[in-house]
TIVO-550261 format. One record per residue: residue number from 1; residue in one letter; x, y, z of N, C-alpha, C in turn. Coordinates in nm, 2 decimals, always signed. Example, Ala and Ser with C-alpha at 12.3 -4.5 7.8 and 13.67 -1.06 7.14 Angstrom:
2
(r 1; 'A'; (+1.32; -0.57; +0.78); (+1.23; -0.45; +0.78); (+1.32; -0.33; +0.78))
(r 2; 'S'; (+1.28; -0.22; +0.71); (+1.37; -0.11; +0.71); (+1.29; +0.00; +0.79))
***
This chain:
134
(r 1; 'M'; (-0.59; +0.07; +2.19); (-0.57; +0.08; +2.05); (-0.54; +0.22; +2.02))
(r 2; 'Q'; (-0.45; +0.24; +1.92); (-0.41; +0.37; +1.88); (-0.51; +0.43; +1.80))
(r 3; 'H'; (-0.51; +0.57; +1.78); (-0.61; +0.64; +1.69); (-0.57; +0.60; +1.55))
(r 4; 'P'; (-0.66; +0.59; +1.46); (-0.63; +0.54; +1.32); (-0.53; +0.63; +1.25))
(r 5; 'L'; (-0.54; +0.77; +1.27); (-0.45; +0.85; +1.20); (-0.31; +0.83; +1.26))
(r 6; 'T'; (-0.29; +0.80; +1.38); (-0.17; +0.77; +1.45); (-0.11; +0.65; +1.38))
(r 7; 'L'; (-0.19; +0.55; +1.36); (-0.15; +0.42; +1.30); (-0.11; +0.44; +1.15))
(r 8; 'L'; (-0.18; +0.53; +1.09); (-0.15; +0.56; +0.94); (-0.01; +0.63; +0.94))
(r 9; 'A'; (+0.01; +0.73; +1.03); (+0.14; +0.80; +1.03); (+0.25; +0.71; +1.06))
(r 10; 'T'; (+0.23; +0.61; +1.16); (+0.32; +0.51; +1.19); (+0.35; +0.42; +1.07))
(r 11; 'L'; (+0.25; +0.37; +1.00); (+0.27; +0.30; +0.88); (+0.35; +0.37; +0.77))
(r 12; 'G'; (+0.31; +0.50; +0.76); (+0.38; +0.58; +0.66); (+0.53; +0.59; +0.70))
(r 13; 'T'; (+0.55; +0.62; +0.82); (+0.69; +0.64; +0.87); (+0.77; +0.52; +0.85))
(r 14; 'A'; (+0.71; +0.40; +0.89); (+0.78; +0.27; +0.88); (+0.82; +0.25; +0.73))
(r 15; 'T'; (+0.72; +0.28; +0.64); (+0.75; +0.26; +0.50); (+0.87; +0.35; +0.46))
(r 16; 'A'; (+0.87; +0.47; +0.49); (+0.98; +0.56; +0.46); (+1.11; +0.52; +0.52))
(r 17; 'A'; (+1.10; +0.46; +0.63); (+1.22; +0.42; +0.70); (+1.28; +0.28; +0.63))
(r 18; 'L'; (+1.20; +0.21; +0.57); (+1.23; +0.08; +0.50); (+1.26; +0.11; +0.36))
(r 19; 'G'; (+1.27; +0.23; +0.32); (+1.33; +0.25; +0.18); (+1.23; +0.30; +0.08))
(r 20; 'A'; (+1.10; +0.34; +0.12); (+1.01; +0.40; +0.02); (+1.07; +0.53; -0.02))
(r 21; 'C'; (+1.06; +0.57; -0.15); (+1.12; +0.69; -0.19); (+1.00; +0.79; -0.22))
(r 22; 'A'; (+0.98; +0.87; -0.12); (+0.88; +0.98; -0.13); (+0.94; +1.11; -0.14))
(r 23; 'P'; (+0.92; +1.20; -0.23); (+0.98; +1.33; -0.22); (+0.93; +1.41; -0.10))
(r 24; 'A'; (+1.02; +1.48; -0.04); (+0.98; +1.56; +0.07); (+0.91; +1.70; +0.02))
(r 25; 'G'; (+0.83; +1.74; +0.11); (+0.77; +1.87; +0.09); (+0.64; +1.87; +0.01))
(r 26; 'E'; (+0.57; +1.75; -0.01); (+0.45; +1.76; -0.08); (+0.34; +1.83; +0.00))
(r 27; 'V'; (+0.26; +1.92; -0.07); (+0.17; +1.99; -0.01); (+0.03; +1.91; +0.01))
(r 28; 'S'; (-0.04; +1.91; +0.12); (-0.16; +1.84; +0.14); (-0.27; +1.91; +0.07))
(r 29; 'E'; (-0.34; +1.83; -0.01); (-0.45; +1.89; -0.09); (-0.58; +1.81; -0.06))
(r 30; 'G'; (-0.57; +1.71; +0.01); (-0.69; +1.62; +0.05); (-0.78; +1.70; +0.14))
(r 31; 'R'; (-0.91; +1.66; +0.14); (-1.01; +1.72; +0.22); (-1.07; +1.60; +0.29))
(r 32; 'G'; (-1.06; +1.59; +0.43); (-1.13; +1.48; +0.49); (-1.06; +1.35; +0.47))
(r 33; 'Q'; (-1.14; +1.24; +0.45); (-1.09; +1.11; +0.43); (-1.07; +1.08; +0.29))
(r 34; 'P'; (-0.97; +1.00; +0.26); (-0.94; +0.96; +0.12); (-1.06; +0.87; +0.06))
(r 35; 'V'; (-1.08; +0.88; -0.07); (-1.18; +0.80; -0.14); (-1.10; +0.70; -0.22))
(r 36; 'Y'; (-1.12; +0.57; -0.19); (-1.07; +0.45; -0.25); (-1.15; +0.42; -0.37))
(r 37; 'E'; (-1.09; +0.44; -0.49); (-1.17; +0.42; -0.61); (-1.15; +0.29; -0.69))
(r 38; 'G'; (-1.08; +0.20; -0.62); (-1.06; +0.07; -0.67); (-0.93; +0.03; -0.71))
(r 39; 'I'; (-0.91; -0.11; -0.72); (-0.78; -0.17; -0.75); (-0.80; -0.26; -0.86))
(r 40; 'Q'; (-0.71; -0.27; -0.96); (-0.71; -0.37; -1.06); (-0.58; -0.46; -1.04))
(r 41; 'T'; (-0.60; -0.59; -1.03); (-0.49; -0.68; -1.00); (-0.45; -0.75; -1.12))
(r 42; 'I'; (-0.31; -0.75; -1.15); (-0.26; -0.81; -1.27); (-0.14; -0.91; -1.23))
(r 43; 'L'; (-0.17; -1.03; -1.26); (-0.07; -1.13; -1.24); (+0.04; -1.12; -1.34))
(r 44; 'L'; (+0.16; -1.09; -1.30); (+0.27; -1.07; -1.40); (+0.35; -1.20; -1.42))
(r 45; 'D'; (+0.35; -1.28; -1.32); (+0.42; -1.41; -1.31); (+0.35; -1.49; -1.20))
(r 46; 'D'; (+0.40; -1.61; -1.17); (+0.33; -1.69; -1.07); (+0.33; -1.63; -0.93))
(r 47; 'D'; (+0.43; -1.55; -0.90); (+0.44; -1.49; -0.77); (+0.47; -1.34; -0.77))
(r 48; 'L'; (+0.45; -1.29; -0.89); (+0.47; -1.13; -0.91); (+0.34; -1.07; -0.95))
(r 49; 'V'; (+0.30; -0.97; -0.87); (+0.16; -0.92; -0.89); (+0.17; -0.77; -0.89))
(r 50; 'S'; (+0.11; -0.71; -0.99); (+0.09; -0.56; -1.00); (-0.05; -0.52; -0.96))
(r 51; 'F'; (-0.06; -0.40; -0.88); (-0.18; -0.35; -0.84); (-0.20; -0.21; -0.89))
(r 52; 'S'; (-0.29; -0.18; -0.98); (-0.32; -0.05; -1.03); (-0.43; +0.00; -0.95))
(r 53; 'L'; (-0.41; +0.12; -0.90); (-0.52; +0.18; -0.80); (-0.54; +0.32; -0.82))
(r 54; 'A'; (-0.66; +0.37; -0.78); (-0.69; +0.51; -0.80); (-0.76; +0.55; -0.66))
(r 55; 'M'; (-0.73; +0.68; -0.62); (-0.78; +0.74; -0.51); (-0.80; +0.89; -0.53))
(r 56; 'R'; (-0.89; +0.95; -0.44); (-0.91; +1.10; -0.44); (-0.91; +1.14; -0.30))
(r 57; 'G'; (-0.89; +1.27; -0.27); (-0.88; +1.32; -0.13); (-0.76; +1.27; -0.06))
(r 58; 'V'; (-0.65; +1.25; -0.14); (-0.52; +1.21; -0.08); (-0.44; +1.32; -0.03))
(r 59; 'K'; (-0.38; +1.31; +0.08); (-0.29; +1.41; +0.13); (-0.14; +1.40; +0.08))
(r 60; 'N'; (-0.10; +1.28; +0.05); (+0.04; +1.26; +0.00); (+0.05; +1.12; -0.05))
(r 61; 'R'; (+0.16; +1.09; -0.11); (+0.19; +0.96; -0.19); (+0.19; +0.85; -0.09))
(r 62; 'G'; (+0.22; +0.88; +0.04); (+0.22; +0.77; +0.13); (+0.09; +0.70; +0.14))
(r 63; 'E'; (-0.03; +0.77; +0.13); (-0.16; +0.71; +0.14); (-0.18; +0.63; +0.02))
(r 64; 'V'; (-0.13; +0.66; -0.10); (-0.15; +0.57; -0.22); (-0.06; +0.45; -0.20))
(r 65; 'E'; (+0.06; +0.47; -0.15); (+0.15; +0.35; -0.12); (+0.08; +0.25; -0.02))
(r 66; 'A'; (+0.02; +0.31; +0.08); (-0.05; +0.23; +0.19); (-0.16; +0.15; +0.12))
(r 67; 'Y'; (-0.24; +0.20; +0.03); (-0.35; +0.13; -0.04); (-0.29; +0.01; -0.12))
(r 68; 'G'; (-0.19; +0.03; -0.19); (-0.12; -0.08; -0.26); (-0.07; -0.18; -0.17))
(r 69; 'R'; (-0.01; -0.14; -0.05); (+0.05; -0.24; +0.04); (-0.07; -0.32; +0.10))
(r 70; 'C'; (-0.18; -0.27; +0.13); (-0.30; -0.33; +0.18); (-0.35; -0.44; +0.08))
(r 71; 'A'; (-0.36; -0.39; -0.04); (-0.40; -0.48; -0.16); (-0.32; -0.60; -0.16))
(r 72; 'A'; (-0.18; -0.58; -0.16); (-0.08; -0.69; -0.16); (-0.10; -0.78; -0.05))
(r 73; 'A'; (-0.12; -0.73; +0.07); (-0.13; -0.82; +0.19); (-0.25; -0.90; +0.17))
(r 74; 'Q'; (-0.37; -0.85; +0.14); (-0.48; -0.93; +0.12); (-0.48; -1.03; +0.00))
(r 75; 'Y'; (-0.41; -0.99; -0.10); (-0.39; -1.08; -0.22); (-0.31; -1.20; -0.18))
(r 76; 'A'; (-0.20; -1.17; -0.10); (-0.12; -1.28; -0.06); (-0.20; -1.38; +0.03))
(r 77; 'L'; (-0.27; -1.32; +0.13); (-0.35; -1.41; +0.22); (-0.46; -1.49; +0.14))
(r 78; 'D'; (-0.53; -1.43; +0.04); (-0.62; -1.50; -0.04); (-0.57; -1.62; -0.11))
(r 79; 'R'; (-0.44; -1.61; -0.15); (-0.37; -1.72; -0.22); (-0.29; -1.82; -0.13))
(r 80; 'S'; (-0.32; -1.80; +0.00); (-0.25; -1.88; +0.11); (-0.10; -1.86; +0.11))
(r 81; 'Y'; (-0.05; -1.73; +0.08); (+0.08; -1.70; +0.10); (+0.09; -1.60; +0.22))
(r 82; 'G'; (+0.20; -1.61; +0.30); (+0.21; -1.54; +0.42); (+0.29; -1.40; +0.41))
(r 83; 'F'; (+0.36; -1.38; +0.30); (+0.44; -1.26; +0.29); (+0.44; -1.20; +0.16))
(r 84; 'A'; (+0.49; -1.08; +0.15); (+0.51; -1.01; +0.02); (+0.63; -0.93; +0.03))
(r 85; 'R'; (+0.70; -0.90; -0.08); (+0.81; -0.81; -0.09); (+0.78; -0.70; -0.19))
(r 86; 'H'; (+0.79; -0.58; -0.13); (+0.76; -0.47; -0.23); (+0.88; -0.45; -0.33))
(r 87; 'V'; (+0.84; -0.45; -0.45); (+0.93; -0.43; -0.56); (+0.94; -0.28; -0.60))
(r 88; 'R'; (+0.83; -0.22; -0.63); (+0.83; -0.08; -0.66); (+0.68; -0.03; -0.66))
(r 89; 'T'; (+0.67; +0.11; -0.64); (+0.54; +0.17; -0.65); (+0.56; +0.30; -0.73))
(r 90; 'I'; (+0.48; +0.32; -0.82); (+0.49; +0.44; -0.90); (+0.36; +0.52; -0.87))
(r 91; 'V'; (+0.38; +0.64; -0.83); (+0.26; +0.73; -0.79); (+0.25; +0.85; -0.89))
(r 92; 'K'; (+0.14; +0.87; -0.94); (+0.10; +0.99; -1.02); (-0.01; +1.07; -0.97))
(r 93; 'K'; (+0.00; +1.20; -0.99); (-0.13; +1.28; -0.95); (-0.17; +1.35; -1.08))
(r 94; 'E'; (-0.30; +1.34; -1.11); (-0.36; +1.41; -1.22); (-0.48; +1.48; -1.17))
(r 95; 'G'; (-0.48; +1.61; -1.17); (-0.59; +1.68; -1.11); (-0.61; +1.65; -0.97))
(r 96; 'G'; (-0.73; +1.61; -0.93); (-0.75; +1.57; -0.79); (-0.74; +1.42; -0.77))
(r 97; 'A'; (-0.70; +1.35; -0.87); (-0.70; +1.20; -0.87); (-0.55; +1.16; -0.85))
(r 98; 'W'; (-0.52; +1.06; -0.77); (-0.40; +0.99; -0.75); (-0.40; +0.85; -0.80))
(r 99; 'Y'; (-0.30; +0.80; -0.87); (-0.30; +0.68; -0.93); (-0.16; +0.61; -0.88))
(r 100; 'G'; (-0.17; +0.48; -0.85); (-0.06; +0.41; -0.81); (-0.05; +0.28; -0.89))
(r 101; 'D'; (+0.07; +0.24; -0.91); (+0.11; +0.11; -0.98); (+0.21; +0.04; -0.88))
(r 102; 'A'; (+0.16; -0.05; -0.81); (+0.25; -0.12; -0.70); (+0.28; -0.26; -0.75))
(r 103; 'V'; (+0.41; -0.30; -0.74); (+0.44; -0.44; -0.78); (+0.50; -0.51; -0.65))
(r 104; 'Y'; (+0.45; -0.63; -0.63); (+0.49; -0.70; -0.51); (+0.52; -0.85; -0.55))
(r 105; 'L'; (+0.62; -0.91; -0.48); (+0.64; -1.05; -0.50); (+0.59; -1.12; -0.38))
(r 106; 'I'; (+0.49; -1.21; -0.40); (+0.43; -1.29; -0.29); (+0.50; -1.42; -0.26))
(r 107; 'S'; (+0.51; -1.46; -0.14); (+0.57; -1.59; -0.11); (+0.53; -1.65; +0.02))
(r 108; 'L'; (+0.55; -1.78; +0.03); (+0.51; -1.86; +0.14); (+0.58; -1.82; +0.26))
(r 109; 'G'; (+0.72; -1.81; +0.25); (+0.81; -1.77; +0.36); (+0.86; -1.63; +0.34))
(r 110; 'L'; (+0.93; -1.58; +0.46); (+0.97; -1.45; +0.45); (+1.08; -1.43; +0.34))
(r 111; 'P'; (+1.05; -1.34; +0.25); (+1.15; -1.33; +0.14); (+1.27; -1.24; +0.19))
(r 112; 'E'; (+1.37; -1.24; +0.11); (+1.49; -1.16; +0.14); (+1.46; -1.02; +0.11))
(r 113; 'G'; (+1.52; -0.93; +0.17); (+1.51; -0.78; +0.14); (+1.46; -0.71; +0.26))
(r 114; 'L'; (+1.46; -0.57; +0.24); (+1.43; -0.49; +0.35); (+1.28; -0.44; +0.35))
(r 115; 'R'; (+1.22; -0.45; +0.23); (+1.08; -0.40; +0.22); (+0.98; -0.51; +0.20))
(r 116; 'T'; (+0.99; -0.60; +0.31); (+0.89; -0.71; +0.32); (+0.78; -0.68; +0.41))
(r 117; 'I'; (+0.67; -0.76; +0.39); (+0.56; -0.74; +0.47); (+0.50; -0.87; +0.52))
(r 118; 'D'; (+0.46; -0.88; +0.64); (+0.39; -1.00; +0.69); (+0.24; -0.97; +0.66))
(r 119; 'A'; (+0.18; -1.05; +0.56); (+0.05; -1.02; +0.51); (-0.05; -1.02; +0.62))
(r 120; 'E'; (-0.05; -1.12; +0.71); (-0.15; -1.12; +0.81); (-0.15; -0.99; +0.90))
(r 121; 'V'; (-0.03; -0.95; +0.94); (-0.02; -0.83; +1.02); (-0.06; -0.70; +0.95))
(r 122; 'V'; (-0.02; -0.69; +0.83); (-0.06; -0.57; +0.75); (-0.20; -0.57; +0.72))
(r 123; 'A'; (-0.27; -0.68; +0.69); (-0.41; -0.68; +0.67); (-0.49; -0.63; +0.79))
(r 124; 'V'; (-0.44; -0.67; +0.90); (-0.51; -0.63; +1.03); (-0.49; -0.48; +1.04))
(r 125; 'E'; (-0.37; -0.43; +1.02); (-0.35; -0.28; +1.03); (-0.44; -0.21; +0.93))
(r 126; 'C'; (-0.45; -0.27; +0.81); (-0.53; -0.20; +0.70); (-0.68; -0.19; +0.75))
(r 127; 'A'; (-0.73; -0.30; +0.81); (-0.87; -0.30; +0.86); (-0.89; -0.20; +0.97))
(r 128; 'E'; (-0.80; -0.19; +1.06); (-0.80; -0.09; +1.17); (-0.80; +0.06; +1.11))
(r 129; 'L'; (-0.73; +0.07; +1.01); (-0.72; +0.21; +0.95); (-0.84; +0.24; +0.85))
(r 130; 'G'; (-0.91; +0.14; +0.82); (-1.02; +0.16; +0.72); (-0.97; +0.16; +0.57))
(r 131; 'I'; (-0.86; +0.10; +0.55); (-0.81; +0.10; +0.41); (-0.85; -0.03; +0.35))
(r 132; 'P'; (-0.94; -0.02; +0.24); (-0.98; -0.14; +0.17); (-0.88; -0.23; +0.11))
(r 133; 'T'; (-0.91; -0.35; +0.09); (-0.82; -0.45; +0.02); (-0.89; -0.51; -0.09))
(r 134; 'V'; (-0.81; -0.60; -0.17); (-0.88; -0.66; -0.28); (-0.98; -0.77; -0.24))
***
């Protein structure tokens, strides 16, 4: 089994490679482990879900995006869906707090697009990394 930080780096790299838009050169301001302050789930349509989340101790926007991805994976599994497609994630930093608004389309089958996730695989990765889900 890989070290959790290695897995987080791999997850972040994979996200960037699949089209996540993260500005380069962000300075790390986090101390130690991130603090996950909760997620609010908002059903926008039958299969379109928004996840509003808050964190502290974050090094970069990739950690916020990973928290949203983990929430989407677990949400899909809880509703007996197997997949999700990332629509968008907006990340803001205010003082020491980071906020994310992630939108995912959940589906039974693999949706079209490049930014899809297999909910079961991602949920396992999240558990291994210690990232909470909904």
